[in-house]
N, C-alpha and C positions, 0 to 999 in steps of 0.2 A: 336570530341563527346564533343560537345560544349550545346548538348541536355542536359547530364548527373548531369548537376549543381544542378538541382534540389534537393531540402531535402525529399526527400522521409515521414519521420517523422519530424515535427517542435516542436520547446522549449514549443509553447500552450498544447501539449500533452505529452513531457514528463517533465513538470517542475508541474504541479497537481499530474501525478503520483511522481515523489516524495516528494513532499509537505504530501501527505497522507502516504506514506511509516515512514516518518518521524513520525505524528502525532498519525497518529494508537496504535502503541505501547504503549504511555502518556495516549492516552484514555483511553487503555485497560486496565492501573494501575487503572485509577483513580477510574473505575466501580467495579473493585477486588474490591477496596480499601472500595469504596462503599457500595457492596454489602456484606464482614464482618463485616462491621458496624452498616447496618437492622439485617445481624445474628447475632450477640452481644445482640444485642440491642430486641431482640426477634418477629421479622417481617422475619421468615422462608421463606415467600411467594415472598415474596419483596426480599431477600437476593439470593432465588432461580431462582427469572424473574431478577435480574440483572448482574449473572453468566450463564443466555442463551444469553445474551444480548455483555456480552462481548465476551464470544467463539463466534458471529457471526463477531465482530470484528477485533477479532482473523482469521478470516476468508478472511473474504474482505479484510488484510493486507498481507497473501498469499496470495491471488492474484493478488495483487496491483504489488508488488514483483513478482512474475511472469511476471504478464504484463509489469515489468521497465525488466529487462531481454532476452521478446520479442525483444520489442520498441529498444533494445538498437544493439542488432539481427540485425536487421531489418536495423537496419541503418550502423553500421558496413559490410555490405555484396553490402552498393550500395556505398564502399570509394572505388578510383580506390587503388591498389596495388602501394606502393613508395618503389617497391626492386631495383631499381637504384640503 
């Protein structure tokens, strides 16, 4: 079974997913804080727009987390069982 040594998921795929999974919550918090600041300063339209941007960031974050889980599942299916 020498042909099964190739990894189906490379680090080039997993590393950006993990980095995005760590950075997106920080970005969302910053955007929500800026939206609150704009709303407090009287710019309700700008605050609402940034809240939608934060919502979109949250959706992207959830998709990223699901992708990480799927990538790890695919990677674990390819590993041989070490039950010996």
